[in-house]
N, CA, C and O atoms as a Tinker XYZ file with bonds, in Angstrom:
   296  protein
     1  N     -8.364000  -37.564000  -44.133000    73     2
     2  CA    -9.492000  -37.081000  -43.365000    64     1     3
     3  C    -10.661000  -38.046000  -43.513000    63     2     4     5
     4  O    -10.909000  -38.573000  -44.598000    81     3
     5  N    -11.375000  -38.275000  -42.416000    73     3     6
     6  CA   -12.511000  -39.196000  -42.433000    64     5     7
     7  C    -13.689000  -38.586000  -43.183000    63     6     8     9
     8  O    -13.812000  -37.367000  -43.306000    81     7
     9  N    -14.542000  -39.463000  -43.674000    73     7    10
    10  CA   -15.738000  -38.990000  -44.372000    64     9    11
    11  C    -16.640000  -38.256000  -43.393000    63    10    12    13
    12  O    -16.669000  -38.572000  -42.204000    81    11
    13  N    -17.386000  -37.262000  -43.908000    73    11    14
    14  CA   -18.248000  -36.444000  -43.077000    64    13    15
    15  C    -19.691000  -36.884000  -43.165000    63    14    16    17
    16  O    -20.157000  -37.315000  -44.219000    81    15
    17  N    -20.386000  -36.777000  -42.069000    73    15    18
    18  CA   -21.806000  -37.092000  -42.022000    64    17    19
    19  C    -22.607000  -35.931000  -42.617000    63    18    20    21
    20  O    -22.155000  -34.786000  -42.605000    81    19
    21  N    -23.778000  -36.233000  -43.126000    73    19    22
    22  CA   -24.659000  -35.180000  -43.636000    64    21    23
    23  C    -25.467000  -34.552000  -42.503000    63    22    24    25
    24  O    -26.141000  -33.543000  -42.712000    81    23
    25  N    -25.407000  -35.131000  -41.319000    73    23    26
    26  CA   -26.131000  -34.611000  -40.160000    64    25    27
    27  C    -25.402000  -33.395000  -39.591000    63    26    28    29
    28  O    -24.176000  -33.303000  -39.651000    81    27
    29  N    -26.179000  -32.470000  -39.038000    73    27    30
    30  CA   -25.630000  -31.237000  -38.489000    64    29    31
    31  C    -25.123000  -31.448000  -37.064000    63    30    32    33
    32  O    -25.818000  -32.001000  -36.212000    81    31
    33  N    -23.917000  -31.001000  -36.836000    73    31    34
    34  CA   -23.324000  -31.075000  -35.499000    64    33    35
    35  C    -24.040000  -30.129000  -34.544000    63    34    36    37
    36  O    -24.195000  -30.434000  -33.361000    81    35
    37  N    -24.477000  -28.980000  -35.056000    73    35    38
    38  CA   -25.197000  -28.007000  -34.241000    64    37    39
    39  C    -26.535000  -28.571000  -33.773000    63    38    40    41
    40  O    -26.886000  -28.443000  -32.600000    81    39
    41  N    -27.277000  -29.189000  -34.676000    73    39    42
    42  CA   -28.569000  -29.786000  -34.314000    64    41    43
    43  C    -28.363000  -30.887000  -33.279000    63    42    44    45
    44  O    -29.104000  -30.968000  -32.300000    81    43
    45  N    -27.370000  -31.723000  -33.491000    73    43    46
    46  CA   -27.087000  -32.803000  -32.544000    64    45    47
    47  C    -26.723000  -32.241000  -31.170000    63    46    48    49
    48  O    -27.156000  -32.777000  -30.150000    81    47
    49  N    -25.935000  -31.172000  -31.136000    73    47    50
    50  CA   -25.540000  -30.564000  -29.865000    64    49    51
    51  C    -26.742000  -29.971000  -29.138000    63    50    52    53
    52  O    -26.874000  -30.132000  -27.925000    81    51
    53  N    -27.614000  -29.289000  -29.867000    73    51    54
    54  CA   -28.805000  -28.693000  -29.254000    64    53    55
    55  C    -29.740000  -29.775000  -28.737000    63    54    56    57
    56  O    -30.259000  -29.675000  -27.626000    81    55
    57  N    -29.953000  -30.812000  -29.544000    73    55    58
    58  CA   -30.817000  -31.912000  -29.104000    64    57    59
    59  C    -30.241000  -32.603000  -27.875000    63    58    60    61
    60  O    -30.975000  -32.944000  -26.948000    81    59
    61  N    -28.947000  -32.805000  -27.870000    73    59    62
    62  CA   -28.296000  -33.464000  -26.738000    64    61    63
    63  C    -28.386000  -32.605000  -25.486000    63    62    64    65
    64  O    -28.635000  -33.123000  -24.397000    81    63
    65  N    -28.186000  -31.307000  -25.626000    73    63    66
    66  CA   -28.211000  -30.420000  -24.472000    64    65    67
    67  C    -29.595000  -30.359000  -23.822000    63    66    68    69
    68  O    -29.721000  -30.446000  -22.601000    81    67
    69  N    -30.638000  -30.210000  -24.656000    73    67    70
    70  CA   -31.983000  -30.040000  -24.123000    64    69    71
    71  C    -32.741000  -31.354000  -23.916000    63    70    72    73
    72  O    -33.533000  -31.465000  -22.980000    81    71
    73  N    -32.510000  -32.342000  -24.773000    73    71    74
    74  CA   -33.266000  -33.593000  -24.710000    64    73    75
    75  C    -32.370000  -34.821000  -24.606000    63    74    76    77
    76  O    -32.792000  -35.928000  -24.941000    81    75
    77  N    -31.154000  -34.636000  -24.151000    73    75    78
    78  CA   -30.208000  -35.741000  -24.049000    64    77    79
    79  C    -30.700000  -36.878000  -23.171000    63    78    80    81
    80  O    -30.429000  -38.046000  -23.453000    81    79
    81  N    -31.419000  -36.545000  -22.112000    73    79    82
    82  CA   -31.935000  -37.573000  -21.200000    64    81    83
    83  C    -32.967000  -38.469000  -21.863000    63    82    84    85
    84  O    -33.291000  -39.533000  -21.335000    81    83
    85  N    -33.499000  -38.047000  -23.038000    73    83    86
    86  CA   -34.409000  -38.877000  -23.826000    64    85    87
    87  C    -33.705000  -39.544000  -25.009000    63    86    88    89
    88  O    -34.323000  -40.322000  -25.736000    81    87
    89  N    -32.436000  -39.251000  -25.203000    73    87    90
    90  CA   -31.675000  -39.855000  -26.289000    64    89    91
    91  C    -32.039000  -39.347000  -27.673000    63    90    92    93
    92  O    -31.731000  -39.998000  -28.671000    81    91
    93  N    -32.692000  -38.190000  -27.746000    73    91    94
    94  CA   -33.166000  -37.661000  -29.028000    64    93    95
    95  C    -32.016000  -37.435000  -30.006000    63    94    96    97
    96  O    -32.179000  -37.663000  -31.205000    81    95
    97  N    -30.872000  -36.997000  -29.524000    73    95    98
    98  CA   -29.714000  -36.773000  -30.396000    64    97    99
    99  C    -29.257000  -38.080000  -31.047000    63    98   100   101
   100  O    -28.788000  -38.076000  -32.185000    81    99
   101  N    -29.391000  -39.182000  -30.336000    73    99   102
   102  CA   -29.012000  -40.484000  -30.896000    64   101   103
   103  C    -30.005000  -40.921000  -31.968000    63   102   104   105
   104  O    -29.601000  -41.481000  -32.988000    81   103
   105  N    -31.294000  -40.676000  -31.756000    73   103   106
   106  CA   -32.284000  -40.972000  -32.789000    64   105   107
   107  C    -32.011000  -40.118000  -34.030000    63   106   108   109
   108  O    -32.158000  -40.598000  -35.153000    81   107
   109  N    -31.618000  -38.863000  -33.836000    73   107   110
   110  CA   -31.318000  -37.947000  -34.944000    64   109   111
   111  C    -30.208000  -38.480000  -35.845000    63   110   112   113
   112  O    -30.292000  -38.352000  -37.067000    81   111
   113  N    -29.177000  -39.072000  -35.264000    73   111   114
   114  CA   -28.056000  -39.581000  -36.074000    64   113   115
   115  C    -28.248000  -41.025000  -36.511000    63   114   116   117
   116  O    -27.361000  -41.609000  -37.134000    81   115
   117  N    -29.399000  -41.605000  -36.191000    73   115   118
   118  CA   -29.713000  -42.950000  -36.654000    64   117   119
   119  C    -29.378000  -44.067000  -35.692000    63   118   120   121
   120  O    -29.503000  -45.239000  -36.046000    81   119
   121  N    -28.954000  -43.734000  -34.487000    73   119   122
   122  CA   -28.594000  -44.742000  -33.492000    64   121   123
   123  C    -29.779000  -44.999000  -32.563000    63   122   124   125
   124  O    -29.728000  -44.680000  -31.375000    81   123
   125  N    -30.841000  -45.576000  -33.112000    73   123   126
   126  CA   -32.082000  -45.785000  -32.366000    64   125   127
   127  C    -31.898000  -46.757000  -31.208000    63   126   128   129
   128  O    -32.491000  -46.572000  -30.145000    81   127
   129  N    -31.098000  -47.772000  -31.399000    73   127   130
   130  CA   -30.874000  -48.765000  -30.346000    64   129   131
   131  C    -30.301000  -48.145000  -29.084000    63   130   132   133
   132  O    -30.789000  -48.406000  -27.984000    81   131
   133  N    -29.275000  -47.331000  -29.234000    73   131   134
   134  CA   -28.682000  -46.693000  -28.061000    64   133   135
   135  C    -29.568000  -45.553000  -27.549000    63   134   136   137
   136  O    -29.511000  -45.204000  -26.369000    81   135
   137  N    -30.375000  -44.979000  -28.424000    73   135   138
   138  CA   -31.346000  -43.984000  -27.976000    64   137   139
   139  C    -32.358000  -44.605000  -27.031000    63   138   140   141
   140  O    -32.716000  -44.011000  -26.014000    81   139
   141  N    -32.815000  -45.791000  -27.367000    73   139   142
   142  CA   -33.749000  -46.517000  -26.504000    64   141   143
   143  C    -33.063000  -46.900000  -25.195000    63   142   144   145
   144  O    -33.675000  -46.825000  -24.129000    81   143
   145  N    -31.803000  -47.306000  -25.269000    73   143   146
   146  CA   -31.063000  -47.645000  -24.044000    64   145   147
   147  C    -30.943000  -46.453000  -23.097000    63   146   148   149
   148  O    -31.018000  -46.617000  -21.880000    81   147
   149  N    -30.758000  -45.264000  -23.649000    73   147   150
   150  CA   -30.690000  -44.073000  -22.807000    64   149   151
   151  C    -32.015000  -43.869000  -22.078000    63   150   152   153
   152  O    -32.027000  -43.528000  -20.895000    81   151
   153  N    -33.126000  -44.076000  -22.776000    73   151   154
   154  CA   -34.439000  -43.934000  -22.145000    64   153   155
   155  C    -34.623000  -44.979000  -21.048000    63   154   156   157
   156  O    -35.057000  -44.654000  -19.943000    81   155
   157  N    -34.295000  -46.217000  -21.350000    73   155   158
   158  CA   -34.487000  -47.327000  -20.403000    64   157   159
   159  C    -33.603000  -47.173000  -19.164000    63   158   160   161
   160  O    -33.988000  -47.597000  -18.074000    81   159
   161  N    -32.433000  -46.576000  -19.320000    73   159   162
   162  CA   -31.519000  -46.422000  -18.184000    64   161   163
   163  C    -31.702000  -45.070000  -17.496000    63   162   164   165
   164  O    -30.770000  -44.545000  -16.887000    81   163
   165  N    -32.906000  -44.512000  -17.598000    73   163   166
   166  CA   -33.253000  -43.258000  -16.919000    64   165   167
   167  C    -32.297000  -42.120000  -17.261000    63   166   168   169
   168  O    -31.649000  -41.547000  -16.385000    81   167
   169  N    -32.226000  -41.810000  -18.531000    73   167   170
   170  CA   -31.364000  -40.727000  -18.972000    64   169   171
   171  C    -29.915000  -41.124000  -19.087000    63   170   172   173
   172  O    -29.019000  -40.300000  -18.902000    81   171
   173  N    -29.682000  -42.383000  -19.392000    73   171   174
   174  CA   -28.302000  -42.830000  -19.573000    64   173   175
   175  C    -27.522000  -42.800000  -18.284000    63   174   176   177
   176  O    -26.532000  -42.078000  -18.158000    81   175
   177  N    -27.975000  -43.594000  -17.318000    73   175   178
   178  CA   -27.329000  -43.658000  -15.998000    64   177   179
   179  C    -27.320000  -42.284000  -15.340000    63   178   180   181
   180  O    -26.290000  -41.780000  -14.890000    81   179
   181  N    -28.526000  -41.697000  -15.304000    73   179   182
   182  CA   -28.765000  -40.426000  -14.620000    64   181   183
   183  C    -27.977000  -39.260000  -15.214000    63   182   184   185
   184  O    -27.464000  -38.409000  -14.487000    81   183
   185  N    -27.889000  -39.232000  -16.535000    73   183   186
   186  CA   -27.309000  -38.092000  -17.232000    64   185   187
   187  C    -25.857000  -38.207000  -17.622000    63   186   188   189
   188  O    -25.337000  -37.321000  -18.300000    81   187
   189  N    -25.179000  -39.270000  -17.220000    73   187   190
   190  CA   -23.754000  -39.412000  -17.533000    64   189   191
   191  C    -23.554000  -39.623000  -19.039000    63   190   192   193
   192  O    -22.707000  -38.976000  -19.655000    81   191
   193  N    -24.336000  -40.528000  -19.621000    73   191   194
   194  CA   -24.187000  -40.862000  -21.037000    64   193   195
   195  C    -24.426000  -39.646000  -21.934000    63   194   196   197
   196  O    -23.600000  -39.371000  -22.804000    81   195
   197  N    -25.536000  -38.900000  -21.754000    73   195   198
   198  CA   -25.725000  -37.709000  -22.590000    64   197   199
   199  C    -24.640000  -36.654000  -22.382000    63   198   200   201
   200  O    -24.282000  -35.946000  -23.323000    81   199
   201  N    -24.121000  -36.541000  -21.175000    73   199   202
   202  CA   -23.045000  -35.579000  -20.929000    64   201   203
   203  C    -21.799000  -35.950000  -21.727000    63   202   204   205
   204  O    -21.163000  -35.089000  -22.335000    81   203
   205  N    -21.460000  -37.223000  -21.723000    73   203   206
   206  CA   -20.307000  -37.689000  -22.507000    64   205   207
   207  C    -20.554000  -37.463000  -23.996000    63   206   208   209
   208  O    -19.661000  -37.014000  -24.716000    81   207
   209  N    -21.773000  -37.777000  -24.460000    73   207   210
   210  CA   -22.121000  -37.535000  -25.872000    64   209   211
   211  C    -22.008000  -36.055000  -26.215000    63   210   212   213
   212  O    -21.494000  -35.704000  -27.277000    81   211
   213  N    -22.483000  -35.181000  -25.326000    73   211   214
   214  CA   -22.430000  -33.735000  -25.570000    64   213   215
   215  C    -20.980000  -33.269000  -25.731000    63   214   216   217
   216  O    -20.674000  -32.488000  -26.631000    81   215
   217  N    -20.111000  -33.740000  -24.877000    73   215   218
   218  CA   -18.695000  -33.385000  -24.978000    64   217   219
   219  C    -18.109000  -33.908000  -26.279000    63   218   220   221
   220  O    -17.346000  -33.206000  -26.942000    81   219
   221  N    -18.464000  -35.148000  -26.655000    73   219   222
   222  CA   -17.957000  -35.727000  -27.904000    64   221   223
   223  C    -18.446000  -34.931000  -29.121000    63   222   224   225
   224  O    -17.702000  -34.758000  -30.086000    81   223
   225  N    -19.684000  -34.451000  -29.079000    73   223   226
   226  CA   -20.206000  -33.639000  -30.180000    64   225   227
   227  C    -19.419000  -32.334000  -30.272000    63   226   228   229
   228  O    -19.018000  -31.924000  -31.361000    81   227
   229  N    -19.198000  -31.686000  -29.140000    73   227   230
   230  CA   -18.490000  -30.406000  -29.135000    64   229   231
   231  C    -17.056000  -30.513000  -29.631000    63   230   232   233
   232  O    -16.568000  -29.616000  -30.319000    81   231
   233  N    -16.373000  -31.608000  -29.286000    73   231   234
   234  CA   -14.974000  -31.745000  -29.721000    64   233   235
   235  C    -14.842000  -32.366000  -31.112000    63   234   236   237
   236  O    -13.742000  -32.442000  -31.660000    81   235
   237  N    -15.967000  -32.810000  -31.681000    73   235   238
   238  CA   -15.946000  -33.318000  -33.055000    64   237   239
   239  C    -15.617000  -34.777000  -33.212000    63   238   240   241
   240  O    -15.095000  -35.181000  -34.251000    81   239
   241  N    -15.908000  -35.585000  -32.207000    73   239   242
   242  CA   -15.623000  -37.013000  -32.329000    64   241   243
   243  C    -16.881000  -37.883000  -32.310000    63   242   244   245
   244  O    -16.778000  -39.107000  -32.224000    81   243
   245  N    -18.053000  -37.277000  -32.387000    73   243   246
   246  CA   -19.314000  -38.019000  -32.378000    64   245   247
   247  C    -19.629000  -38.478000  -33.802000    63   246   248   249
   248  O    -19.449000  -37.720000  -34.755000    81   247
   249  N    -20.098000  -39.720000  -33.947000    73   247   250
   250  CA   -20.376000  -40.273000  -35.275000    64   249   251
   251  C    -21.854000  -40.631000  -35.430000    63   250   252   253
   252  O    -22.579000  -40.786000  -34.447000    81   251
   253  N    -22.281000  -40.759000  -36.688000    73   251   254
   254  CA   -23.649000  -41.202000  -36.965000    64   253   255
   255  C    -23.674000  -42.726000  -37.078000    63   254   256   257
   256  O    -22.689000  -43.397000  -36.769000    81   255
   257  N    -24.801000  -43.259000  -37.520000    73   255   258
   258  CA   -24.966000  -44.713000  -37.591000    64   257   259
   259  C    -23.953000  -45.373000  -38.531000    63   258   260   261
   260  O    -23.532000  -46.503000  -38.287000    81   259
   261  N    -23.566000  -44.689000  -39.585000    73   259   262
   262  CA   -22.617000  -45.247000  -40.546000    64   261   263
   263  C    -21.164000  -45.054000  -40.116000    63   262   264   265
   264  O    -20.245000  -45.459000  -40.828000    81   263
   265  N    -20.958000  -44.445000  -38.970000    73   263   266
   266  CA   -19.604000  -44.216000  -38.497000    64   265   267
   267  C    -18.962000  -42.961000  -39.061000    63   266   268   269
   268  O    -17.755000  -42.765000  -38.918000    81   267
   269  N    -19.754000  -42.109000  -39.701000    73   267   270
   270  CA   -19.245000  -40.873000  -40.268000    64   269   271
   271  C    -19.270000  -39.786000  -39.205000    63   270   272   273
   272  O    -20.238000  -39.672000  -38.453000    81   271
   273  N    -18.219000  -38.995000  -39.140000    73   271   274
   274  CA   -18.075000  -37.953000  -38.123000    64   273   275
   275  C    -18.960000  -36.758000  -38.437000    63   274   276   277
   276  O    -19.031000  -36.309000  -39.581000    81   275
   277  N    -19.644000  -36.239000  -37.398000    73   275   278
   278  CA   -20.434000  -35.019000  -37.549000    64   277   279
   279  C    -19.481000  -33.844000  -37.476000    63   278   280   281
   280  O    -18.925000  -33.567000  -36.414000    81   279
   281  N    -19.282000  -33.147000  -38.586000    73   279   282
   282  CA   -18.329000  -32.040000  -38.618000    64   281   283
   283  C    -18.976000  -30.704000  -38.967000    63   282   284   285
   284  O    -18.463000  -29.655000  -38.580000    81   283
   285  N    -20.082000  -30.724000  -39.685000    73   283   286
   286  CA   -20.717000  -29.488000  -40.159000    64   285   287
   287  C    -21.543000  -28.842000  -39.045000    63   286   288   289
   288  O    -22.391000  -29.490000  -38.430000    81   287
   289  N    -21.282000  -27.548000  -38.794000    73   287   290
   290  CA   -22.043000  -26.821000  -37.796000    64   289   291
   291  C    -23.349000  -26.265000  -38.349000    63   290   292   293
   292  O    -24.149000  -25.710000  -37.596000    81   291
   293  N    -23.577000  -26.404000  -39.654000    73   291   294
   294  CA   -24.811000  -25.870000  -40.241000    64   293   295
   295  C    -25.753000  -26.970000  -40.653000    63   294   296
   296  O    -26.838000  -26.695000  -41.165000    81   295
């Protein structure tokens, strides 16, 4: 089993759902560079990028900056 991130999957999902177009969920997990790219590309190519991230968070394949999987819902 892969190492787990200390970041909350629930927090990331909520941030992505409500503020995904600003890349806030990416800043939360430490991926500031791609968070800025989401802002610059007007919500990640008009919402496609945050939608993909949201699905990845829900299915448990989203990682933080260190490559650790977000698994904890609390």
